C-alpha positions in Angstrom: 122.3 66.3 88.4 122.2 69.8 88.9 123.0 70.8 84.5 123.7 74.5 86.7 126.6 73.5 88.8 127.9 71.2 85.6 127.9 74.1 83.9 130.0 76.3 86.2 132.6 73.6 86.3 132.7 73.2 83.4 133.2 77.6 83.1 135.4 77.2 85.9 137.8 74.7 84.7 137.4 74.2 81.1 138.6 71.8 79.0 141.3 70.2 81.8 137.7 68.7 82.7 138.3 65.8 80.1 141.7 64.8 81.7 140.1 64.7 85.1 137.1 62.5 83.5 139.5 60.2 82.1 141.4 60.4 85.4 138.0 59.3 87.5 137.2 56.1 84.8 140.7 55.2 85.7 139.3 55.9 89.0 136.4 53.1 88.7 138.6 50.4 86.8 140.7 50.1 89.7 138.2 49.9 92.4 135.8 47.4 90.8 139.4 45.0 90.4 139.3 46.0 94.1 136.2 44.9 94.5 136.4 42.2 93.1 140.0 40.8 94.8 138.6 41.8 97.9 134.9 42.3 98.0 133.8 44.2 101.0 132.2 47.0 102.6 134.5 49.3 102.1 135.5 48.1 98.6 132.0 48.1 97.0 131.0 51.8 98.5 134.2 53.0 96.8 133.0 50.9 93.6 129.4 53.7 94.0 131.6 56.1 94.8 133.8 56.3 91.6 130.4 55.6 89.6 128.7 58.7 91.0 132.0 60.9 90.1 132.3 59.0 86.9 128.6 60.3 86.2 129.6 63.9 87.5 132.3 64.0 84.6 130.1 62.8 82.3 127.5 65.1 82.1 130.3 67.9 81.9 131.7 65.7 79.1 128.2 66.2 77.4 128.2 70.0 78.3 132.3 70.2 77.1 131.7 68.8 73.3 128.2 70.3 73.2 126.1 67.6 72.7 122.6 68.3 73.0 119.7 66.4 75.2 118.4 65.0 72.0 121.9 63.5 70.6 122.7 61.9 73.8 118.9 60.4 74.1 119.2 59.8 70.5 122.2 57.5 71.1 121.6 56.0 74.0 117.8 54.5 72.6 120.3 53.2 69.4 123.1 51.9 72.0 120.3 50.2 74.2 118.7 48.7 71.2 121.9 46.9 69.8 122.3 45.4 73.3 118.5 43.9 73.0 119.6 42.3 69.3 122.6 40.7 71.1 120.6 39.5 74.1 118.3 38.3 71.7 121.1 36.4 69.3 122.1 34.8 72.3 119.4 33.0 73.2 
């Protein structure tokens, strides 16, 4: 994903992108719910579209909250390790 484009969006739209991120998350929730009730090619494609929209917004949130790549990578590693422990404990 182009960080230049994400930064340009943050520069253009500012803090309102935090609200847009919430809206996109809600749209993903709705798309997943609809797919579970009506699993069609169209609803599956809509889930993918919303996943991508959320991914774009997550990139903007990282910029808005001024997280470094190192911070994001550290937290991701920490959360994956926690998930691994939970999975190992449930076996």
